[in-house]
N, C-alpha and C positions, 0 to 999 in steps of 0.2 A: 577424490578430495573435493569438498564443497564448503562454501562459506554461507552462513545464514544470518539474517537480521529480522527482527520482529518489531512490529508496531502494534501495541496493545491499547485498547480503549480509545481509539481514534473517534472523534465526534463527527462521523460522517457515515451515511448509510452504506452497508456492504454492496448494495446494488450499484451505487454510483462508483465505488472503488473498483468493482469487477470490470466495468466498462474500460477503464484506463489500463488495468492489468492485462486485459486481452491485447492491447496495443503493443506492450513491451515483452510479452512472453516469447522465449527462444530468440531474442535479439542480442547482439553484442552490447556491452554496457555503455560504450560511448554513443551508439545509435539510440539506445533506450533513454539515455540522459537527454539527448536532443529532442526526442519525441515528447518527453515529460516537460521540457522547457517551453515547447511551442504548442502544447495542447491546452486550450482554454477550459479546463475542468477543475472543479474544486479540489479533487483528490490529488492532483498533480504535485502540489507543493509538498505535501506530506510524503508522497511516494519518492520524490526527488531526494529528500533527506534520508529516507530509508535505503535507497539505492547507494547513496554516498557512504552510509554506515556499513552496508554489506561489502562494498568495495574496500573500505578500510579494514574490516574484519579479515577479508581474504588476503590483503597485503601484509598486515601486521601479525595476525595470529596463525596463518597457514602458509606464509611465504609463497603466495601464488603471484603469477605475472598478471598485472592489471590489464595489459593490452590484449590478453587472450581470454578474458572472462566474458561469459554470456549469462543471460537470465535463464537458468535451467528450469526453475519452478517458481511460480508465484500464485498465491491464492489468498482468499479472504474468507473469514468465518465471522458470523454475527456475534457481537459481544452482548453485554447486558443492555436492556432497554430502559431509558430514563422516562418515567411516566409523569406527565405534567397535565394540569387541568386548566382549561380555558372557559371562562364564564360565557354562557349563551343566553338567549332570550328566555324570559319567563322563569328565571331561577334555575335553569338547567345547567349542567356542566358537560363539557366536551373534552374527551381524552385526547391528548397529543402524545404520541410515542416518539421520543428522540432516540434514534438507533445509534449504536456504536459498532465498531469493527475491530477485528484482530487480523492484521495483515502479516503474511510470512513471505519472505523473498529469499531464494536460494540461488547462489552463483556458482558456476563450475568453469573449469578451464577447458578450452577447446583442444581436441587431440591433434 
């Protein structure tokens, strides 16, 4: 039995998100929440919401015990890139790629 939560089109680079996901992988949910609360990274705020959502899904949809949950799987995939143009010297244009992310979080109960 597992509970999933998805975060789609997050306006943050997948590389920045994966750094934080590595910190919480295979950790109990209360410990993972503490890590997210005290880590000064931009992705932590969104991942905290995602973890709360996954915990609520586990409790309400699958009748799982929240105290026994752990982060079984978490990964990030790149979403579509928003392409923007920045003016540069002598009439040139400079491309700025604003990357997006799709994050998946899977919680399971410990045996």
